[in-house]
C-alpha positions in Angstrom: 88.0 33.9 -44.8 86.3 30.0 -45.0 89.1 27.7 -44.4 87.0 25.0 -46.6 86.2 25.9 -49.8 83.8 23.8 -50.4 81.5 24.5 -47.7 79.0 27.6 -48.8 79.2 30.8 -46.7 76.4 31.2 -44.2 74.0 33.6 -44.9 74.6 37.1 -42.8 71.6 37.6 -40.5 72.9 39.9 -37.8 75.6 42.9 -38.8 77.3 43.9 -35.6 79.0 47.6 -35.6 81.4 49.4 -34.0 80.5 52.9 -33.0 83.7 54.9 -33.0 85.0 54.9 -36.5 81.9 53.1 -38.7 79.4 55.5 -37.3 81.6 58.7 -35.5 84.4 60.1 -36.4 87.2 59.1 -33.6 89.0 62.4 -33.7 86.1 63.1 -30.9 87.4 60.4 -28.4 91.5 61.5 -29.6 90.4 65.2 -28.4 88.9 64.4 -25.5 91.8 62.4 -24.4 94.4 65.0 -25.3 92.2 67.8 -23.2 92.5 65.0 -20.2 96.2 64.3 -20.7 96.8 68.4 -20.5 94.6 68.4 -17.3 96.2 65.6 -15.5 100.1 66.3 -16.9 102.5 68.6 -14.6 103.8 70.1 -17.5 103.0 71.0 -21.1 101.6 68.8 -23.5 102.9 69.2 -27.1 100.1 68.3 -29.2 102.2 67.0 -31.9 104.3 65.1 -29.7 100.8 63.5 -28.2 99.3 62.9 -31.9 102.9 61.1 -32.7 102.0 58.3 -30.1 98.3 58.5 -31.3 99.4 57.7 -34.9 101.7 55.4 -33.6 99.3 53.5 -31.9 96.6 53.4 -35.1 99.6 52.2 -37.3 100.6 48.9 -34.6 96.8 48.1 -34.4 97.7 46.5 -31.3 98.0 47.8 -27.5 95.5 50.3 -25.4 95.7 54.3 -26.8 95.3 55.3 -23.0 98.2 53.2 -21.9 100.8 54.6 -24.3 99.8 58.2 -23.7 99.7 57.5 -19.9 103.5 56.2 -20.6 104.6 58.9 -22.5 102.9 62.0 -20.5 101.7 60.6 -16.8 103.0 57.2 -15.2 101.0 53.8 -15.7 99.3 54.6 -12.7 97.4 57.4 -13.9 96.1 55.3 -16.8 92.5 54.5 -15.2 92.4 58.5 -13.8 93.0 59.6 -17.3 90.2 57.3 -18.8 87.8 58.4 -17.0 88.4 61.5 -17.0 88.5 61.6 -21.2 85.4 59.4 -21.0 83.9 62.6 -19.1 84.9 64.5 -22.3 83.7 61.9 -24.5 80.4 62.9 -25.8 79.4 63.0 -29.6 78.2 66.0 -31.6 75.8 66.0 -34.4 78.8 67.0 -36.6 81.1 63.8 -35.9 78.5 61.7 -38.0 79.7 60.4 -40.7 77.5 61.1 -43.5 77.2 57.5 -45.3 75.8 56.0 -41.9 72.0 56.5 -42.1 71.7 56.2 -45.8 73.8 52.3 -45.0 71.8 51.8 -42.0 68.5 52.6 -43.8 69.7 49.8 -46.3 70.9 47.1 -44.3 67.8 47.1 -42.0 65.8 45.6 -44.8 67.6 42.6 -44.8 69.8 42.2 -42.0 69.6 42.8 -37.9 71.7 45.2 -36.5 73.8 45.6 -33.1 75.7 47.7 -31.6 78.8 46.1 -29.8 81.3 48.9 -28.9 83.4 49.8 -25.9 81.5 52.8 -25.0 79.2 54.4 -22.3 75.7 53.8 -21.8 74.7 57.6 -22.7 76.6 56.9 -26.2 72.4 55.7 -27.1 71.6 59.3 -26.4 74.0 60.7 -29.2 72.6 57.4 -31.5 69.0 58.1 -30.6 69.6 62.3 -31.6 70.9 61.4 -34.9 68.4 59.0 -36.0 70.9 55.7 -35.5 69.1 54.3 -32.9 65.7 52.9 -34.5 68.0 50.8 -36.7 69.5 48.7 -34.1 67.8 45.5 -32.6 70.5 44.4 -30.3 72.9 46.9 -27.8 76.1 45.5 -26.5 77.5 48.6 -25.4 80.5 47.4 -22.6 79.2 49.7 -19.6 76.5 47.6 -19.5 77.8 44.4 -20.5 80.8 44.8 -18.0 83.9 43.5 -20.1 85.0 45.6 -23.1 86.5 44.5 -27.0 88.4 42.1 -27.4 86.8 39.8 -24.7 84.8 37.0 -26.5 81.8 37.9 -23.9 80.4 41.4 -25.3 80.3 39.5 -29.0 79.0 36.3 -27.1 76.2 38.7 -25.1 75.7 40.3 -28.9 74.9 36.8 -30.3 72.9 35.7 -27.3 70.6 38.8 -27.3 69.7 38.1 -30.9 69.5 34.6 -30.7 72.4 33.9 -33.8 75.0 32.1 -33.9 78.3 33.0 -34.8 78.7 31.9 -38.7 75.5 34.1 -39.4 77.3 37.1 -38.3 79.3 40.0 -39.2 81.3 42.4 -37.5 82.3 45.6 -38.2 85.0 47.9 -36.7 88.1 50.1 -37.5 90.4 48.2 -35.1 92.4 45.0 -35.8 93.2 44.5 -32.5 89.8 44.7 -30.7 87.3 44.2 -33.5 88.8 41.6 -36.3 90.8 39.8 -33.9 88.1 40.1 -31.1 85.5 39.2 -33.6 87.5 36.1 -35.0 88.0 34.6 -31.8 84.3 33.9 -31.5 84.1 32.5 -35.1 82.4 36.1 -36.7 83.2 37.0 -39.8 84.7 40.8 -40.0 84.8 43.8 -42.2 87.6 46.3 -41.3 86.3 49.7 -42.4 89.7 51.7 -42.9 88.7 55.1 -41.1 89.2 56.7 -37.7 91.9 54.7 -35.7 92.6 52.5 -38.6 96.1 53.3 -39.8 96.6 55.7 -42.7 98.1 53.3 -44.6 98.0 49.7 -43.7 100.0 46.8 -44.9 99.0 44.1 -47.0 99.5 41.8 -43.6 97.0 44.0 -42.4 94.5 44.2 -45.2 94.5 40.4 -45.1 93.4 39.5 -41.4 89.3 40.8 -42.0 87.2 39.1 -44.5 86.7 42.2 -46.1 88.0 45.6 -45.9 85.8 48.7 -46.8 86.8 53.0 -47.0 83.2 53.6 -45.9 79.8 52.3 -44.9 78.6 53.0 -48.3 80.6 50.1 -49.2 78.9 47.7 -46.4 75.9 46.7 -48.4 78.1 45.1 -51.4 80.9 43.8 -48.9 78.0 41.6 -47.3 76.9 40.4 -50.3 80.0 39.0 -51.4 81.0 37.3 -48.0 77.5 35.3 -48.5 78.6 34.1 -51.8 76.9 34.3 -55.7 73.6 33.1 -54.8 72.9 35.5 -52.0 
């Protein structure tokens, strides 16, 4: 939120969107990680125990899920092998696209430029193009291409540079506090937290107070952006 209440909020020019959570169901990555864990683990991996670790990371909103899974079922040294194998299985089918995404993007792209800022491989653009998302995207900041992952400030700054927009005129939309909300805040970008996917199922009051706005679906995003810009926008 604006610290100085006498200063009107800057108008939004650029909307930064994560991929997993806002656009596609995070269950796709969860299942890819489970499959990879089972392949690498010498003993049987109980799905309920895996989901317990997954849900605990969702609740905490900090730390790496891959690290937590490696520590529980493998070894810390196996983290990179686990990450690489999970990435191999991590592909979004059309059914993983949330139904509110395209209607929201059609509305948003009429008023704002759109950037994708995500910890993803470059081939995710194939799914995004296939499902009609890519045509609404003006700027791409994918971790595999940029060379850093959120919450590293450089991936956000890359998107800002590509769009020639200053941080105060941008808003980032993501479903994690650690990588999305805090990562954006570190470079002065306002944030909208979408509480699905890897967001906790029951956010605490403290968690809900961190972002500049909270939404449950992308259908709520256009109104949230208008509120962030003040009554004159």
